[in-house]
C-alpha positions in Angstrom: -22.6 -39.0 -15.1 -21.6 -38.3 -11.4 -24.0 -36.3 -9.2 -23.0 -32.8 -8.1 -22.3 -34.1 -4.7 -20.0 -36.9 -6.0 -18.2 -34.4 -8.2 -17.6 -32.2 -5.2 -16.4 -35.1 -3.1 -14.0 -36.3 -5.9 -12.6 -32.8 -6.2 -12.0 -32.6 -2.4 -10.4 -36.1 -2.4 -8.0 -35.2 -5.2 -6.9 -31.9 -3.7 -6.7 -33.1 -0.1 -5.7 -36.7 -0.3 -4.0 -37.2 -3.7 -2.2 -33.8 -4.0 -1.9 -33.4 -0.2 -2.9 -29.8 -0.3 -4.0 -28.0 2.8 -7.2 -26.7 1.3 -10.8 -26.5 2.5 -13.9 -28.0 1.0 -16.2 -25.0 0.4 -15.0 -24.0 -3.1 -15.4 -27.5 -4.5 -19.0 -27.8 -3.2 -19.9 -24.3 -4.3 -18.5 -24.8 -7.8 -20.2 -28.2 -8.3 -23.6 -27.0 -7.2 -23.7 -23.3 -8.3 -26.3 -20.8 -7.2 -26.8 -19.5 -3.6 -26.4 -22.2 -1.0 -25.8 -22.5 2.7 -23.2 -25.3 3.0 -23.0 -27.2 6.3 -20.0 -29.4 7.0 -20.1 -32.2 9.6 -17.0 -34.4 9.9 -16.8 -37.1 7.4 -20.4 -36.9 6.4 -21.6 -35.4 3.1 -21.9 -31.6 3.2 -25.5 -30.5 3.5 -26.4 -28.1 0.7 -29.3 -25.9 1.5 -30.5 -23.7 -1.4 -31.1 -20.1 -0.5 -34.1 -18.7 -2.3 -33.7 -14.9 -3.0 -36.2 -12.7 -4.7 -35.2 -12.0 -8.4 -35.3 -8.2 -7.9 -33.2 -8.5 -4.7 -30.8 -10.7 -6.5 -30.4 -8.2 -9.4 -29.8 -5.5 -6.9 -27.1 -7.6 -5.1 -25.4 -8.2 -8.5 -25.5 -4.5 -9.3 -23.8 -3.7 -6.0 -20.8 -6.0 -6.5 -17.6 -5.6 -8.4 -14.6 -7.8 -8.8 -10.9 -6.8 -9.2 -7.7 -8.8 -9.6 -5.1 -7.7 -7.0 -2.2 -8.6 -9.3 -0.8 -10.9 -6.6 -0.8 -14.7 -6.7 -0.8 -16.8 -3.5 -0.3 -20.4 -2.3 -3.7 -21.4 -0.9 -2.3 -24.5 0.7 0.2 -22.6 2.8 -2.4 -20.0 4.0 -4.9 -22.7 4.8 -2.3 -24.7 6.7 -1.7 -21.7 8.9 -5.4 -21.3 9.5 -5.7 -25.0 10.5 -2.9 -24.6 13.0 -4.6 -21.5 14.5 -8.0 -23.0 14.9 -7.7 -23.9 18.6 -6.8 -20.3 19.4 -9.5 -18.7 17.1 -12.7 -20.5 18.1 -14.4 -17.4 19.2 -13.7 -15.6 16.0 -14.8 -18.7 13.9 -18.0 -18.9 15.9 -18.8 -15.2 15.2 -18.1 -15.8 11.5 -20.5 -18.8 11.5 -23.2 -16.6 13.1 -22.8 -14.1 10.3 -23.9 -16.6 7.7 -27.5 -16.6 9.1 -27.4 -12.8 9.5 -26.4 -12.4 5.8 -29.2 -14.7 4.7 -31.7 -12.7 6.7 -30.5 -9.5 5.1 -30.8 -10.9 1.6 -34.3 -12.3 2.3 -35.5 -9.2 4.2 -36.5 -5.6 3.3 -33.6 -3.8 5.0 -31.3 -1.6 2.9 -28.9 -3.9 1.1 -26.0 -1.8 2.4 -26.3 -3.8 5.6 -24.9 -6.8 3.6 -21.9 -4.7 2.6 -21.3 -3.7 6.2 -21.5 -7.3 7.2 -19.0 -8.2 4.5 -16.6 -5.7 5.9 -16.9 -7.0 9.4 -16.4 -10.6 8.2 -13.3 -9.6 6.3 -11.8 -8.0 9.4 -12.4 -11.2 11.3 -11.1 -13.4 8.6 -7.9 -11.5 8.2 -7.2 -11.9 11.9 -7.2 -15.7 11.6 -3.6 -15.6 10.4 -1.2 -12.8 9.2 -0.9 -14.6 5.8 -4.5 -14.0 4.8 -3.8 -10.4 3.9 -0.7 -8.4 3.0 0.2 -4.7 3.1 -0.4 -4.4 -0.6 -3.9 -6.1 -0.3 -4.7 -3.8 2.7 -3.7 -0.8 0.5 -6.1 -1.9 -2.2 -9.0 -2.4 0.2 -8.4 0.9 2.0 -8.3 2.7 -1.4 -11.6 1.1 -2.4 -13.2 2.0 1.0 -11.9 5.6 0.6 -13.6 5.7 -2.8 -16.9 4.6 -1.4 -16.9 0.8 -1.1 -18.9 -0.4 1.9 -17.2 -3.7 2.2 -15.3 -6.5 0.5 -13.0 -9.5 0.9 -10.4 -11.5 -0.9 -11.9 -14.6 -2.5 -10.5 -18.0 -1.6 -7.8 -18.6 1.0 -6.4 -15.1 0.9 -3.0 -13.6 0.3 -3.9 -12.3 -3.2 -6.0 -13.3 -6.1 -9.4 -11.7 -6.6 -11.1 -9.1 -4.4 -14.9 -8.8 -4.2 -16.1 -5.3 -3.4 -19.5 -4.0 -2.5 -20.7 -0.5 -3.2 -23.7 1.4 -4.6 -23.7 1.1 -8.4 -23.2 4.9 -8.8 -20.0 4.7 -6.8 -18.4 2.0 -9.1 -16.8 4.4 -11.6 -15.1 6.2 -8.7 -13.8 3.0 -7.3 -12.6 1.9 -10.8 -10.8 5.2 -11.2 -9.1 4.8 -7.8 -8.1 1.2 -8.7 -7.3 2.0 -12.3 -4.1 0.0 -12.2 -6.0 -3.2 -11.4 -7.9 -5.5 -13.7 -11.6 -5.2 -13.3 -13.5 -8.4 -14.0 -17.1 -8.4 -15.1 -19.1 -11.3 -13.6 -22.6 -12.7 -13.2 -24.1 -15.0 -10.6 -24.3 -18.6 -11.9 -27.0 -21.1 -10.9 -26.2 -24.3 -12.8 -22.9 -25.3 -11.2 -20.3 -27.4 -13.0 -21.3 -28.8 -16.4 -19.8 -30.8 -19.2 -18.9 -28.3 -21.9 -16.9 -30.6 -24.2 -17.3 -34.3 -25.1 
């Protein structure tokens, strides 16, 4: 049975080298390992997977604050990622700021500050990400996000490359019904954090 790292590397190889897709490497590593991790990439070397230990009560609180909706729009991740790659030389300052936000997010999760600070950071990071290329968001996606914020969401982001798919939202649990009502035309998807990563489920 391959290790989790080998599974991640094989998935990256198939997508990037066999299928010739312009995709990143984060999703494959995160899916293979599961749980909360800080992933560090360095050229052709194996990604470094550093587990983030979060207090159980804090983790439950984080879970309770989050909700997931399907935007109703599909997107071509390869096209969006390709645009991001082309824009990297012109977006280094933004990318550096986003990188610094990783440690800030970890400090919030491991600290005693109000968890709403994590939601605010999520909002800031989404504003930065959507500025990397005009393909990451769309007017329709912006309308959904604005409606969620108007209903009380603190922050959120599209998952994956952008353009559509699933949107993660962050709000106090008591605000969730109001957001669901505001976004009643969208599919709301219950989810739970997963710690085991990819597993063989059928022999």
